C-alpha positions in Angstrom: 0.0 0.0 0.0 1.4 3.4 -0.9 2.0 5.7 1.9 0.6 9.3 1.4 3.8 10.9 2.6 5.9 8.8 0.2 3.7 9.9 -2.7 3.8 13.5 -1.6 7.6 13.5 -1.4 7.9 11.8 -4.8 5.7 14.4 -6.3 7.7 17.2 -4.7 10.9 15.7 -6.0 9.5 15.3 -9.5 8.3 18.9 -9.5 11.8 20.1 -8.4 13.4 18.1 -11.2 11.0 19.6 -13.8 11.5 23.1 -12.5 15.3 22.7 -12.4 15.3 21.4 -16.0 13.2 24.3 -17.2 15.4 26.8 -15.5 18.6 25.2 -16.9 17.4 25.6 -20.5 18.0 29.4 -20.4 17.4 31.9 -23.2 19.3 32.0 -26.5 21.5 35.0 -26.8 23.2 34.6 -30.1 26.8 34.0 -31.1 28.0 37.6 -30.7 28.1 37.3 -27.0 30.1 34.0 -27.3 32.6 35.7 -29.6 33.5 38.3 -26.9 35.6 35.7 -25.2 35.9 32.9 -27.8 37.2 35.0 -30.7 39.3 32.4 -32.4 36.5 29.8 -32.4 34.1 32.5 -33.7 36.3 33.6 -36.6 36.9 29.9 -37.5 33.1 29.1 -37.3 32.3 32.0 -39.7 34.1 30.0 -42.4 32.2 26.7 -41.9 29.3 25.2 -43.7 27.2 25.5 -40.6 27.7 29.3 -40.7 26.2 29.3 -44.2 23.4 26.9 -43.5 20.6 29.3 -44.4 22.1 29.9 -47.8 21.0 26.5 -49.0 17.4 27.5 -48.4 17.5 30.5 -50.6 16.6 30.4 -54.3 20.1 31.7 -55.1 21.8 28.6 -53.6 23.8 27.7 -56.7 23.9 24.9 -59.3 25.2 22.1 -57.1 22.7 22.7 -54.4 19.9 23.1 -57.0 20.8 19.6 -58.2 20.6 18.3 -54.7 17.2 19.8 -54.3 15.9 18.1 -57.4 17.3 14.7 -56.1 15.3 15.3 -52.9 12.2 16.1 -54.9 12.2 19.8 -53.9 11.7 22.8 -56.1 15.1 24.3 -56.9 13.5 27.6 -57.8 11.7 28.0 -54.5 13.0 30.1 -51.6 12.6 27.9 -48.4 14.0 30.4 -46.0 10.6 31.1 -44.5 9.4 27.6 -44.5 9.0 26.6 -40.9 9.4 22.9 -41.7 12.9 23.6 -43.0 14.3 26.6 -41.1 14.8 24.8 -37.8 17.9 22.9 -38.9 19.5 25.9 -40.5 19.4 28.4 -37.6 19.9 28.5 -33.8 17.1 28.1 -31.2 14.2 28.0 -33.6 10.9 28.1 -31.8 12.6 28.8 -28.4 13.0 31.9 -26.3 15.6 34.2 -27.8 16.0 32.0 -30.8 15.5 32.5 -34.5 12.1 33.5 -35.8 10.9 33.7 -39.4 9.0 36.8 -38.7 11.9 38.8 -37.3 15.2 37.0 -38.3 18.2 38.1 -36.3 21.6 37.6 -37.8 23.4 36.4 -34.6 21.1 33.3 -34.4 21.1 32.7 -38.2 23.1 29.6 -39.1 23.9 26.6 -36.9 26.0 28.3 -34.3 27.4 28.0 -30.7 24.2 27.5 -28.9 23.0 24.9 -31.4 25.5 22.5 -29.8 26.2 24.0 -26.4 22.7 24.9 -25.4 21.0 28.3 -24.8 23.6 30.4 -23.1 21.9 33.0 -20.9 22.7 31.2 -17.6 26.0 29.4 -18.2 27.5 32.4 -20.0 27.4 34.4 -16.8 29.4 31.6 -15.1 31.9 31.6 -17.9 32.4 35.4 -17.4 32.8 35.2 -13.6 35.0 32.2 -13.7 37.2 33.8 -16.3 37.6 36.9 -14.1 38.4 34.7 -11.1 41.0 32.7 -13.0 42.6 35.8 -14.4 42.8 37.4 -11.0 44.0 34.5 -8.8 44.2 31.4 -11.0 41.1 30.1 -9.2 39.5 27.2 -11.0 35.7 26.7 -11.2 34.0 23.3 -11.2 32.9 22.5 -14.8 29.7 20.9 -13.4 28.4 24.3 -12.6 28.1 24.9 -16.3 26.2 21.7 -16.8 23.8 22.7 -14.0 23.3 26.0 -15.8 22.3 24.3 -19.0 25.6 23.9 -21.0 25.6 20.7 -23.0 28.7 18.6 -23.2 27.3 15.7 -25.3 26.4 16.9 -28.7 25.4 13.8 -30.6 21.6 14.1 -29.9 21.6 17.7 -31.1 23.4 16.7 -34.3 21.2 13.7 -34.9 18.0 15.8 -34.5 18.8 17.3 -38.0 21.2 14.9 -39.7 19.3 11.7 -38.8 15.7 13.0 -38.7 14.3 11.1 -41.6 11.7 8.3 -42.1 13.4 4.9 -41.5 16.2 6.5 -39.6 18.2 4.4 -37.1 17.9 7.3 -34.7 15.1 6.7 -32.3 14.2 10.4 -31.9 13.2 10.9 -35.6 9.8 12.7 -36.0 8.0 15.0 -38.4 8.9 17.3 -40.1 11.4 14.9 -41.6 14.4 16.0 -43.7 14.1 15.0 -47.4 17.9 14.7 -47.6 18.4 11.0 -46.7 21.1 8.4 -47.5 18.6 6.9 -50.0 18.6 10.2 -52.0 22.4 10.4 -51.8 25.0 8.4 -49.7 26.6 11.7 -48.7 23.7 12.3 -46.4 24.8 9.3 -44.2 25.7 10.8 -40.9 28.6 9.5 -38.7 28.9 11.7 -35.6 32.4 10.5 -34.8 33.6 11.4 -38.3 31.9 14.8 -38.7 32.6 16.2 -35.3 36.2 16.1 -36.5 35.4 17.7 -39.9 36.9 21.2 -40.1 34.5 22.2 -42.9 31.6 21.8 -40.5 33.2 22.5 -37.1 35.2 25.4 -35.7 38.9 25.1 -35.0 39.8 24.3 -31.4 42.0 26.5 -29.2 44.0 25.9 -26.0 41.9 26.3 -22.9 43.8 27.8 -20.0 42.4 25.9 -17.1 39.5 28.2 -16.0 37.3 25.1 -15.4 38.2 21.8 -13.9 36.6 18.4 -13.5 33.8 16.7 -15.3 31.8 16.7 -17.5 33.8 17.1 -20.7 33.1 15.8 -24.2 34.8 12.5 -24.8 37.0 14.0 -27.5 38.0 17.0 -25.3 41.6 15.7 -24.6 42.1 14.7 -28.2 41.2 18.1 -29.5 43.2 19.9 -26.9 46.4 18.0 -27.8 46.2 19.5 -31.3 44.5 22.8 -30.4 45.9 26.1 -31.6 47.2 28.8 -29.3 44.4 30.8 -27.6 43.4 34.0 -29.4 43.2 37.1 -27.2 39.6 38.0 -26.8 38.0 41.4 -27.0 36.9 42.9 -23.7 33.9 41.0 -22.5 30.6 42.8 -22.9 29.1 44.1 -19.7 25.9 42.6 -18.5 
């Protein structure tokens, strides 16, 4: 027999988890605020295919992309940049607070940028700023888990799969409508291997040495690998005031 107090405590715990999760999601702020400190990564990302993701939806996408549209049974003469079934995988934070909107497109959330992988940044960005100041002043390190608690994501595979594997018959269990028409059946190049493409410099930004501001778990499983070959840190512009 269930005890009323046990049920009440379980309900309270569940409510706390749900509230905590909602709070941790934060608001999308756009890549400009990330660039204030991560200048090298930002300049590198500007040259990637993810930065130009919206271009493939425009009617001026170019011959090769037009041919890809025909293969996928789409109209190559049509501008899909306002099609809500398409836009979500070409921008940042679509349909979420602070994210891209078709009605009022904002350039700093156009393209698949920082927060598309790392999560909405309003809460954890503040921790980054304060931790950076503390490290610069006294070499004090901040537990990395505080970033995760504030909504920063350290495992990107699900976010990538949500676009690259979101088609009918996909091996990814999260696939749902609206599906992407660009599938491996249409062209083998649309097969998606996360382990391969997370290392593709045409899609991902370059990596730069991290000075030790944060310590401990969690870290992406490829963190040490990327840091071994990372470029020297690029001096950032002065961080924007809150």
